[in-house]
C-alpha positions in Angstrom: 83.3 108.3 76.0 83.9 111.1 78.4 87.2 111.3 80.2 87.0 112.3 83.9 89.7 114.6 85.3 91.2 113.1 88.4 93.0 116.2 89.6 95.4 115.0 92.3 93.6 111.7 92.9 95.7 108.6 92.9 95.0 106.3 89.9 94.6 102.6 90.7 98.0 101.6 89.4 99.5 104.1 91.8 98.2 102.3 94.9 97.6 98.7 93.8 100.6 96.6 94.8 101.7 93.1 94.1 100.6 90.9 97.0 103.5 90.7 99.4 102.3 87.3 100.8 101.5 84.3 98.6 98.1 82.8 98.7 97.7 80.1 101.3 98.7 76.6 100.0 95.6 75.1 101.5 92.3 77.1 101.3 89.3 76.4 103.6 86.4 74.4 102.2 83.6 76.6 101.0 80.2 75.1 101.5 77.3 76.3 99.4 77.1 79.4 97.4 80.2 81.2 98.7 83.2 82.7 96.9 86.5 83.3 98.6 88.0 86.7 97.5 91.4 88.2 98.2 91.0 92.0 98.1 93.8 93.8 96.2 96.5 95.2 98.4 97.3 98.9 99.0 100.7 100.3 98.4 102.4 101.7 101.5 104.5 104.3 99.7 104.3 106.4 96.5 106.6 106.0 93.5 108.8 108.8 94.9 109.3 106.9 98.2 106.9 108.9 100.3 105.2 106.8 102.9 101.4 107.0 102.9 99.9 107.8 106.3 97.7 105.1 107.8 94.6 107.3 107.4 95.1 107.5 103.6 95.7 103.8 103.4 92.5 103.1 105.3 90.5 105.5 103.1 91.8 103.9 100.0 91.3 100.4 101.4 87.7 101.4 102.3 87.1 102.4 98.7 88.6 99.3 97.3 85.9 97.0 96.2 87.8 94.7 93.8 89.5 91.4 94.5 90.8 88.2 93.1 88.7 85.0 93.3 90.6 82.3 95.2 88.0 79.6 95.5 84.4 78.9 94.5 82.0 77.0 96.7 80.5 73.7 95.5 77.0 75.1 94.9 78.0 78.6 93.6 76.4 79.4 90.2 74.6 76.1 90.0 71.1 77.6 90.2 70.0 77.6 86.6 67.0 79.9 87.3 69.3 82.5 88.9 72.3 82.1 86.6 70.9 80.9 83.2 74.2 81.9 81.4 76.4 80.0 83.9 79.1 81.3 86.3 79.8 85.0 86.5 83.4 84.4 87.4 86.1 81.8 87.8 89.1 81.3 90.0 91.8 84.0 89.5 89.3 86.4 87.9 89.2 90.0 89.3 85.7 90.9 90.5 84.0 94.0 91.9 81.6 93.8 94.9 79.6 96.1 97.0 81.3 98.3 99.6 79.7 96.5 102.6 79.3 93.1 101.0 80.6 89.9 102.4 82.2 88.6 105.6 85.7 89.9 106.2 88.2 87.5 107.7 91.9 86.7 108.2 93.0 83.3 107.2 96.7 82.4 107.8 97.4 86.2 108.2 95.9 87.1 104.9 92.9 89.4 104.5 90.1 87.6 102.7 86.4 88.2 102.0 83.6 85.6 101.8 80.9 86.6 99.4 77.8 84.9 98.1 77.8 84.1 94.4 75.2 86.8 93.6 77.2 89.6 95.4 79.6 89.9 92.4 78.8 93.1 90.6 81.1 92.7 87.6 84.3 91.0 86.4 87.3 93.1 85.3 90.3 92.1 83.3 92.7 94.4 85.1 92.0 96.1 88.5 94.2 99.1 87.5 91.5 100.2 85.1 89.2 101.1 87.9 89.4 104.4 89.9 88.0 104.1 93.4 88.3 107.9 93.9 85.7 108.6 91.1 82.8 110.5 92.6 79.5 110.4 90.7 78.0 113.2 92.8 80.4 115.9 91.4 78.6 116.3 88.1 80.9 114.1 86.1 78.3 113.3 83.5 
């Protein structure tokens, strides 16, 4: 497997932070084929204590397409023709989704995303294993 040089790019474990706010105690009811996702949070400062500018945090946040599944709708993954092997993910799994996928919302002051069950691209064990700054257009293969 080829290792990609990141140069001065931040690795995921340098900007993913523990969620500062707990998940809401009561989550909204999800009708149909929806998944409620909590995108991973972005650190506000580096290990050395340097505060990241808002523009950098926004850029990294825009590239972040991984989150934790909080709740699964009552019909999600029930279509046997579409999902013959069963559910692609479960509650508390980390999943990746498309950059423009889903409906963004704030619920009890927490940033959440509402996806359809088929908008999950893949499941990952640890979001720090992903690098959102990797650019396929720069001849990395």
